C-alpha positions as CSV (number, residue, x, y, z in Angstrom):
1,X,127.2,194.6,168.4
2,X,130.7,196.4,169.6
3,X,133.7,195.3,171.2
4,X,135.6,197.7,173.0
5,X,139.2,196.6,174.0
6,X,141.6,198.9,176.6
7,X,144.6,198.5,178.7
8,X,147.2,198.7,176.1
9,X,150.4,200.1,176.4
10,X,154.3,200.5,177.0
11,X,155.8,198.3,179.6
12,X,159.4,197.3,180.1
13,X,160.5,193.6,179.8
14,X,159.5,191.4,182.9
15,X,156.6,193.5,183.6
16,X,152.9,193.1,183.5
17,X,149.6,194.3,182.0
18,X,145.8,193.5,181.6
19,X,144.0,193.8,178.7
20,X,140.1,193.9,179.0
21,X,137.3,194.1,176.5
22,X,133.5,194.7,176.7
23,X,131.1,193.4,174.5
24,X,127.8,195.7,174.1
25,X,124.9,196.1,171.7
26,X,122.0,193.6,171.0
27,X,123.7,190.4,173.2
28,X,121.3,187.3,173.5
29,X,124.3,185.0,174.3
30,X,128.2,185.3,174.2
31,X,129.6,182.0,173.8
32,X,134.0,181.8,173.3
33,X,135.9,184.8,173.8
34,X,139.1,185.5,173.8
35,X,142.1,187.5,172.3
36,X,144.2,187.3,169.3
37,X,147.4,189.4,168.7
38,X,148.9,190.3,165.2
39,X,153.1,191.7,165.0
40,X,153.9,193.7,162.1
41,X,154.6,191.9,159.5
42,X,153.1,188.6,160.7
43,X,149.7,186.5,160.6
44,X,147.5,186.9,163.6
45,X,147.8,184.5,166.1
46,X,145.8,183.1,168.6
47,X,146.6,183.7,172.4
48,X,143.9,182.4,174.6
49,X,140.4,181.5,174.6
50,X,137.8,181.4,177.3
51,X,134.4,179.2,177.0
52,X,131.0,180.5,178.7
53,X,131.7,177.9,181.0
54,X,135.1,179.5,182.1
55,X,137.1,176.8,180.6
56,X,140.5,178.3,179.3
57,X,142.6,177.7,176.3
58,X,146.3,179.0,175.4
59,X,148.6,178.7,173.0
60,X,151.7,177.2,174.2
61,X,153.8,180.4,174.6
62,X,151.7,181.9,176.5
63,X,151.1,179.1,179.2
64,X,152.3,180.4,182.6
65,X,152.5,183.5,181.7
66,X,149.0,185.0,180.8
67,X,145.7,184.3,182.4
68,X,142.4,184.4,180.6
69,X,139.1,185.4,182.6
70,X,135.5,186.7,181.9
71,X,132.6,188.1,183.5
72,X,129.5,186.9,182.1
73,X,127.2,189.5,184.1
74,X,129.4,192.3,182.4
75,X,130.3,191.0,179.0
76,X,133.8,191.3,179.4
77,X,136.7,189.2,178.9
78,X,140.2,190.1,180.6
79,X,143.5,189.1,179.8
80,X,146.2,189.4,182.5
81,X,149.6,189.1,181.0
82,X,152.7,188.8,183.1
83,X,156.4,188.1,182.7
84,X,156.3,190.3,179.4
85,X,158.9,189.5,176.7
86,X,159.7,191.9,173.6
87,X,158.6,189.3,171.6
88,X,154.9,189.9,173.1
89,X,155.1,193.1,171.3
90,X,152.0,193.5,169.2
91,X,148.3,194.6,168.7
92,X,146.4,192.6,170.6
93,X,142.1,192.1,169.2
94,X,139.4,190.7,171.3
95,X,136.9,188.7,170.1
96,X,133.4,187.0,171.2
97,X,130.9,184.6,169.5
98,X,127.6,186.3,169.9
99,X,124.2,185.6,169.3
100,X,122.0,188.4,168.7
101,X,117.8,187.0,169.6
102,X,117.1,184.7,166.5
103,X,120.3,184.5,165.0
104,X,123.2,182.0,164.2
105,X,126.0,183.0,166.7
106,X,128.6,185.4,164.7
107,X,132.0,186.2,165.4
108,X,132.8,190.0,166.5
109,X,135.9,191.6,167.0
110,X,137.4,194.7,168.9
111,X,139.3,197.3,167.4
112,X,142.7,196.1,168.5
113,X,145.1,197.7,171.1
114,X,148.7,197.9,171.3
115,X,151.2,196.2,173.7
116,X,154.8,197.2,173.5
117,X,157.7,195.3,175.3
118,X,160.6,197.4,175.7
119,X,164.0,195.4,176.1
């Protein structure tokens, strides 16, 4: 199983970016999907998650600015980021809880995509 993230880049304060992450490989079922981020010198923190039924959860600082969504038919999760601030600058990692046939759920992580917000 692999997760491939895309969509990072450089944006000015107040701008928007859309991140995408696609899961591929031996997938039986995907449970929660979502995004974490890690800024230099800081711990990885939760950004947003979304259940297989489509119920989202956001960290407080992302509420109202970020929107997480998923396409179960394509095994993808997206993160629409609006009103970006310099403090949103981080490497963003997607993750997914995936079962392969006959196995327990396993957390898989994407390779990370850099988002840089200039002031």
